C-alpha positions as CSV (number, residue, x, y, z in Angstrom):
1,M,97.5,107.2,150.0
2,K,99.6,104.2,149.0
3,T,96.6,102.8,147.1
4,I,96.2,106.1,145.2
5,I,99.9,106.2,144.4
6,R,99.8,102.6,143.2
7,I,96.8,103.4,141.0
8,L,98.5,106.4,139.5
9,A,101.6,104.4,138.9
10,C,99.6,101.7,137.0
11,L,97.8,104.4,135.0
12,T,101.1,105.9,134.1
13,L,102.5,102.6,132.9
14,L,99.3,101.9,131.0
15,L,99.4,105.3,129.2
16,F,103.1,104.8,128.4
17,S,102.3,101.4,127.0
18,L,99.5,102.8,124.8
19,S,101.6,105.7,123.6
20,A,104.4,103.3,122.8
21,K,102.1,101.0,120.9
22,A,100.7,104.0,118.9
23,A,104.2,105.5,118.1
24,P,106.9,103.1,117.0
25,T,110.4,104.2,118.0
26,L,112.3,102.4,115.3
27,T,112.7,103.9,111.8
28,P,113.9,102.4,108.5
29,D,117.2,103.3,106.8
30,F,116.8,103.0,103.1
31,D,120.4,102.6,102.0
32,L,119.2,102.0,98.4
33,I,116.4,103.5,96.4
34,A,116.7,102.3,92.8
35,P,116.5,104.8,89.9
36,G,112.9,105.4,88.8
37,W,111.4,104.9,92.3
38,I,109.9,107.5,94.5
39,A,112.6,108.8,97.0
40,P,112.4,109.2,99.8
41,P,109.5,106.8,100.4
42,L,106.2,108.3,101.5
43,T,104.7,107.6,104.9
44,Q,101.2,106.6,106.2
45,V,100.0,105.9,109.7
46,M,98.3,102.5,109.5
47,D,96.5,102.3,112.9
48,P,92.9,102.8,111.7
49,Y,93.3,100.5,108.7
50,W,94.8,97.6,110.5
51,A,92.4,98.0,113.4
52,A,89.5,97.8,110.9
53,F,90.7,94.3,110.1
54,G,90.9,93.3,113.7
55,L,94.7,93.4,113.8
56,P,96.4,94.6,117.1
57,N,99.4,96.1,115.3
58,R,99.8,99.8,115.1
59,G,102.5,101.6,113.1
60,I,103.8,103.4,110.0
61,N,104.0,102.3,106.4
62,Y,106.9,103.7,104.4
63,Y,106.2,103.1,100.7
64,S,107.6,103.7,97.3
65,S,106.5,102.9,93.7
66,G,107.4,103.9,90.2
67,A,107.9,107.6,90.1
68,P,106.4,110.0,87.5
69,T,108.4,110.3,84.2
70,S,108.4,113.8,82.9
71,P,106.3,115.4,81.6
72,S,103.6,113.0,83.0
73,P,102.4,113.8,86.6
74,Y,101.3,110.2,87.1
75,W,103.2,107.4,89.0
76,E,104.6,104.7,86.7
77,R,102.9,102.1,88.9
78,F,99.6,103.0,87.3
79,D,100.9,102.6,83.7
80,P,100.3,99.0,82.3
81,T,102.9,99.7,79.6
82,S,105.6,100.4,82.2
83,P,107.9,97.8,83.7
84,L,107.0,99.3,87.1
85,Y,103.3,98.7,86.7
86,E,101.8,97.6,90.0
87,A,105.2,97.1,91.5
88,W,106.1,98.5,95.0
89,F,108.6,98.5,97.8
90,G,108.5,99.7,101.4
91,A,108.7,99.0,105.1
92,Y,106.4,98.7,108.1
93,V,107.4,99.5,111.7
94,T,104.7,98.2,114.1
95,T,103.9,98.0,117.8
96,G,101.3,95.7,119.3
97,F,102.9,92.6,117.7
98,P,100.7,89.6,118.9
99,C,103.3,86.8,118.4
100,V,106.1,87.8,120.8
101,S,106.3,84.4,122.4
102,E,107.5,82.8,119.2
103,W,110.7,84.8,119.3
104,Q,112.5,83.1,122.2
105,N,114.3,80.8,119.8
106,P,112.7,81.3,116.4
107,T,113.1,79.1,113.4
108,S,111.4,79.0,110.0
109,T,109.0,76.4,111.3
110,T,108.3,77.8,114.8
111,I,106.8,81.2,113.8
112,P,103.4,80.4,112.2
113,C,101.7,83.2,114.1
114,S,104.4,85.7,113.0
115,V,104.1,84.7,109.4
116,E,100.3,84.9,109.5
117,N,100.5,88.4,111.1
118,V,103.0,89.7,108.4
119,L,100.7,88.4,105.6
120,A,97.6,89.8,107.3
121,L,99.2,93.3,107.6
122,T,100.1,93.3,103.9
123,S,96.8,92.0,102.8
124,A,94.9,94.6,104.8
125,D,97.1,97.3,103.3
126,Q,96.4,96.2,99.7
127,Y,92.7,95.9,100.4
128,V,92.5,99.4,101.8
129,W,94.6,100.8,99.0
130,L,92.2,99.3,96.4
131,A,89.2,100.7,98.2
132,A,90.8,104.1,98.3
133,Y,91.2,104.0,94.5
134,G,87.5,103.2,93.9
135,D,87.6,99.4,93.4
136,P,84.0,98.3,94.0
137,S,85.1,94.8,95.1
138,P,88.6,95.0,96.6
139,L,90.5,91.7,96.7
140,A,93.7,90.8,98.5
141,Q,93.6,87.0,99.0
142,V,96.8,85.1,99.9
143,D,97.3,81.7,98.3
144,T,98.2,79.7,101.4
145,T,99.7,76.9,99.2
146,S,102.3,79.4,97.9
147,V,103.7,80.5,101.3
148,R,107.4,79.9,101.8
149,V,109.4,80.9,104.8
150,F,113.2,81.2,105.0
151,G,115.7,82.1,107.7
152,P,116.8,83.4,110.0
153,D,119.7,85.1,108.4
154,C,122.8,86.4,110.3
155,D,120.9,89.6,111.2
156,G,117.9,87.6,112.7
157,F,115.6,88.4,109.8
158,F,113.2,85.9,108.2
159,V,111.8,86.0,104.7
160,V,108.3,85.0,103.7
161,Y,107.1,84.7,100.1
162,A,103.5,84.4,99.0
163,Q,101.3,84.9,96.0
164,M,98.2,87.0,96.4
165,A,95.1,87.3,94.1
166,S,94.2,90.9,93.8
167,H,93.2,93.7,91.5
168,S,95.0,96.6,89.9
169,D,94.3,100.1,91.2
170,L,93.6,101.5,87.7
171,G,90.0,102.1,87.0
172,S,88.7,105.4,88.2
173,P,87.4,107.7,85.4
174,I,89.2,110.6,87.1
175,S,92.5,111.1,88.9
176,L,91.5,110.7,92.5
177,Y,94.7,111.9,94.1
178,G,96.7,113.6,91.3
179,I,99.2,110.7,91.1
180,D,97.0,108.3,89.3
181,P,95.8,108.7,85.7
182,P,92.2,108.5,84.6
183,Y,91.3,105.1,83.3
184,S,90.5,106.4,79.8
185,L,94.3,106.8,79.2
186,Y,94.7,103.0,79.3
187,A,91.2,101.7,78.5
188,S,92.6,100.1,75.3
189,D,95.3,98.3,77.3
190,V,93.7,96.8,80.4
191,P,90.2,96.3,81.9
192,M,89.2,98.4,84.9
193,Y,90.5,97.1,88.2
194,Q,91.8,94.0,86.4
195,P,92.6,90.8,88.2
196,V,96.4,90.5,88.9
197,T,98.6,88.1,90.8
198,L,101.0,89.7,93.3
199,N,104.3,88.0,94.0
200,A,105.0,89.4,97.4
201,L,108.1,89.1,99.6
202,A,108.6,90.4,103.2
203,R,111.8,90.4,105.2
204,F,110.9,90.7,108.9
205,K,112.0,90.3,112.5
206,Y,110.8,91.2,116.0
207,D,113.1,93.6,117.9
208,P,112.8,92.7,121.6
209,C,114.6,95.8,122.8
210,A,112.1,98.1,121.1
211,G,109.2,95.7,121.3
212,E,108.5,96.3,117.6
213,L,108.0,94.2,114.5
214,V,109.9,95.5,111.5
215,I,109.2,94.5,107.9
216,A,110.8,95.4,104.5
217,Y,108.5,94.4,101.7
218,M,108.2,94.3,97.9
219,S,105.8,92.9,95.3
220,G,106.0,92.2,91.6
221,T,102.9,91.6,89.5
222,E,101.5,89.3,86.8
223,W,98.8,90.8,84.5
224,E,97.1,90.3,81.2
225,T,96.4,93.0,78.6
226,L,93.3,93.2,76.5
227,D,95.1,91.8,73.5
228,G,95.5,88.5,75.4
229,A,99.2,89.0,76.1
230,C,100.6,87.9,79.6
231,H,103.0,90.2,81.4
232,S,105.0,90.2,84.6
233,T,107.3,92.5,86.4
234,P,110.7,92.2,84.5
235,P,113.6,90.4,86.2
236,D,115.7,93.6,86.3
237,V,113.0,95.3,88.3
238,I,112.7,92.3,90.7
239,V,116.5,92.5,91.2
240,D,116.2,96.2,92.1
241,Q,113.4,95.4,94.5
242,L,115.3,92.6,96.2
243,A,118.3,94.8,96.6
244,M,116.2,97.6,98.1
245,V,114.6,95.2,100.6
246,F,117.9,93.7,101.7
247,K,119.6,97.1,101.9
248,T,116.8,98.3,104.3
249,S,117.8,98.3,108.0
250,F,116.1,99.7,111.1
251,H,117.5,101.8,114.0
């Protein structure tokens, strides 16, 4: 009988652990959403996507991009003539964080596993997003020479910056989800699924009480139009994105 009870107790603990891993308990508080951005952010369970890349994390993505400008039904993030083109902001809350041991006394130089995990989560997210929008060769490659880590700040958060070689998500001949324009609207401006450079930043920490990794993230973009002109996310948009990231807390 004692053996059976012990087995049932272990199974109960295992099921509790699995359910906790699949359902984060923390949620983000978005104290600032800048004008022109989708509010409140949308949500997406990321479990199957991160698992497909061999990542142990499970969790939720809260994401926002340039909102539609009336009368257009399409997000501004898809418009290469908009200052919000390919710019985004959001937050992840994840369980199953594989680098807990680094958080006994973390510094910017003692959390390489954590930094790698954060960058892997964002890269997988971008790759899956491009695939969903029909990119025949999705790309989300971090330039490891660009990675910079700062912190911790007074709230225990670190910041990681990295550049990523990627593609735009504009290229489908039709609107796949109703929020993206058909490529023909901008065929004279940019090539299909054009190469872009993402300037990504993530503010993150591990919460030992919840056993969860929390991340507030943003990305600006550099791109080239068919006339040969180089463009990048404007400074005022970057300022808004930084403000939104640093105004995001978790409870």
